[in-house]
TORGU-130466 format. One record per residue (C-alpha): x, z, y; residue in one letter. Coordinates in steps of 0.05 Angstrom, whole numbers, plus 32768, in hexadecimal, padded with zeros to 4 digits. Layout:
BEGIN
    X    Z    Y rest
    X    Z    Y    A
...
This chain:
BEGIN
    X    Z    Y rest
 8C39 82D0 870F    M
 8C14 82D7 8751    Q
 8C3C 8314 8764    E
 8C7C 82F0 8751    M
 8C6A 82B6 877F    A
 8C59 82E5 87B8    Q
 8C9A 830A 87AE    Q
 8CC1 82C8 87B2    I
 8CA1 82BA 87F5    L
 8CAC 8301 880F    N
 8CF6 8301 87FB    Q
 8D06 82BB 8815    D
 8D40 82BD 8846    K
 8D2E 8278 8862    N
 8D54 8256 8829    T
 8D15 8230 8814    M
 8CFF 81F4 883D    N
 8CB7 81EC 8854    D
 8CA3 81C1 8818    T
 8CBA 81F3 87E4    Q
 8C9A 822C 880C    R
 8C58 8207 880E    E
 8C5B 81FC 87C2    I
 8C65 8246 87B7    I
 8C2A 8255 87E6    E
 8BFE 8225 87BF    R
 8C14 8247 877F    A
 8BFD 828B 879A    I
 8BB8 826D 87A2    Q
 8BBB 8255 875A    N
 8BCA 8297 8736    D
 8C15 828D 8742    G
 8C18 824B 871D    K
 8C3C 820E 873A    V
 8C17 81CD 872B    S
 8C3B 8196 8705    T
 8C34 8168 8742    A
 8C56 819C 8770    D
 8C8C 81A8 873C    Y
 8C9B 815D 873A    E
 8C99 815B 8786    R
 8CCD 8193 878C    A
 8CFE 8171 875C    W
 8CF7 812E 877F    Q
 8D05 8150 87C2    A
 8D43 8170 87A3    Y
 8D5D 812C 878D    N
 8D4D 810D 87D1    Q
 8D76 8146 87F0    C
 8DB0 8134 87C2    I
 8DAB 80EA 87D6    V
 8DA6 80FC 8820    D
 8DE8 8122 881A    K
 8E09 80E2 8800    G
 8E09 80EC 87B5    Y
 8DEB 80C6 877B    N
 8DA9 80E8 8765    P
 8DAC 8118 872A    Q
 8D92 80FA 86E9    P
 8D55 8127 86DD    L
 8D46 8139 8695    V
 8D07 815C 867E    Q
 8CFF 8186 863F    I
 8CB5 8191 8631    E
 8CA4 8185 867A    G
 8CDB 81B3 8695    I
 8D14 8195 86BC    Y
 8D58 81AE 86A4    L
 8D79 81D2 86DD    D
 8DBE 81CA 86BD    G
 8DE4 8189 86B9    Y
 8E23 816A 869D    S
 8E4F 8158 86D8    L
 8E85 8124 86DF    D
 8EBD 8150 86FD    T
 8EF6 811F 8707    S
 8EFC 812A 8752    Y
 8F26 8153 8782    T
 8F19 819E 8787    E
 8F04 8197 87D0    E
 8ED1 8160 87C0    L
 8EB8 8188 8785    Q
 8EAE 81C6 87B0    Q
 8E88 819F 87E5    K
 8E5B 8181 87AF    F
 8E4C 81C5 8790    E
 8E39 81E1 87D4    N
 8E0D 81A6 87E4    D
 8DEB 81A7 87A0    E
 8DDF 81F2 87A5    S
 8DC1 81E9 87EB    S
 8D91 81B2 87D3    C
 8D7D 81DC 8797    L
 8D6D 821A 87C1    C
 8D48 81F4 87F7    E
 8D1D 81C9 87CB    N
 8D12 81E1 8784    V
 8D33 8222 876E    L
 8CF7 8251 8777    E
 8CC5 821C 8760    V
 8CEE 8213 8721    Q
 8CEF 825D 8711    S
 8CA4 8265 871D    L
 8C91 8226 86F5    Y
 8CBE 8239 86BA    K
 8CA2 8280 86B8    A
 8C5A 8266 86B5    S
 8C6B 8237 867C    K
 8C96 8263 864F    G
 8C9E 82AA 8669    N
 8C5A 82C7 867B    P
 8C74 830E 866F    N
 8CAA 8301 86A5    L
 8CE3 831B 867A    L
 8D2B 830C 868A    T
 8D65 82EB 8665    G
 8D64 82E5 8619    D
 8D29 8316 8615    D
 8CFD 82DF 8633    A
 8D15 82AC 8600    I
 8D0B 82DA 85C4    V
 8CC6 82EF 85DE    D
 8CB2 82A5 85E4    C
 8CCD 8293 859F    L
 8CA6 82CD 8581    R
 8C66 82BD 85A6    R
 8C69 8276 858C    E
 8C75 8290 8545    N
 8CB6 8269 8541    L
 8CDE 82A6 8529    V
 8CCA 82E6 8505    P
 8CB2 8321 852E    K
 8CF2 8344 8519    S
 8D1D 8310 853D    Y
 8D45 8332 8574    T
 8D6F 8321 85B1    V
 8DAC 8330 8586    K
 8D94 82FC 8553    N
 8D8B 82C9 858B    F
 8DD0 82D8 85A6    S
 8DEE 82CD 8561    Q
 8DC7 828C 855A    D
 8DE0 8273 859D    Q
 8E29 8287 858E    T
 8E27 8264 854A    Q
 8E09 8225 8568    Y
 8E3E 8222 859E    T
 8E78 822F 856D    E
 8E62 81F9 853D    I
 8E62 81C6 8576    R
 8EA3 81DF 8594    A
 8EC9 81DD 8551    K
 8EB1 8198 853E    S
 8EDC 8172 8570    G
 8E9F 8146 857E    Q
 8E6B 8176 859C    P
 8E3A 813F 85B0    F
 8E3D 8118 856F    A
 8DF8 8114 854D    P
 8E11 8132 850C    E
 8E31 816D 8532    T
 8DF1 817A 855A    L
 8DC9 8177 8519    K
 8DF6 81A8 84F6    K
 8DF5 81D8 8532    A
 8DA9 81D3 8538    A
 8DA0 81E2 84ED    E
 8DC8 8223 84F6    S
 8D91 823F 8524    L
 8D5A 826E 850C    S
 8D25 8240 852C    F
 8D19 81F5 852E    D
 8D3B 81D8 856B    L
 8D11 8199 8565    D
 8CD0 81C1 856A    N
 8CAE 81B3 85AE    N
 8C9A 81FB 85B8    A
 8CE0 8214 85A9    A
 8CFE 81E2 85DA    R
 8CCC 81FA 860F    L
 8CE0 8243 8603    C
 8D29 8230 860D    L
 8D1F 8202 8649    A
 8CF2 8233 866F    T
 8D21 826E 8664    N
 8D65 8251 8673    G
 8D82 8246 862E    A
 8DA1 8204 8645    N
 8DDD 820C 8618    V
 8DB0 81FA 85DD    L
 8D93 81BE 8603    L
 8DD4 81A7 8624    R
 8DD8 8168 85F9    S
 8D9B 814F 861F    N
 8DBE 8151 8662    A
 8DDC 810E 8677    P
 8E1D 810C 869E    R
 8E12 810B 86E9    W
 8E41 80E1 8713    H
 8E2F 80FA 8758    P
 8E66 80D7 877F    F
 8E59 8090 8794    K
């Protein structure tokens, strides 16, 4: 974790602002771990950046203490306005919270610093939420089945649809440890129902 934090600093192309850089520097002094207070500070700075650019703040949603870095966006605007928003949002993310988010998530649910679905499967196994024989292929099948059940229902956000989709998984989606594994390792498709719609334009 400490090496990862140092690498983030070394590879920074001045995309981070001073606040995010200072948080990473403090993490290096703390075995590579970002404090909860600094994590909160980074996300609040991100939302302030959004507001400063003239948008409504993003509704921030936490899953087991991890902010979801995906969102459900109201897209009924012109292509030009949409493009400007995406550029502004990306800029705020990179400046304020992107590297803090990756470091914080890794410390909470990916101590072996694996990538992609390998990290999710490793976490689910470590927490004894799936058998040791559970593979990345199994997780991919789980995720595909979950998505298809919701897509075919015609009402993907209806409680009964979400319940049916969740019951198709090999692990309990309501289990706190499982949700932490998913939130820390980017499996937002399985947590998407928790993301409120964001109406950024005033």
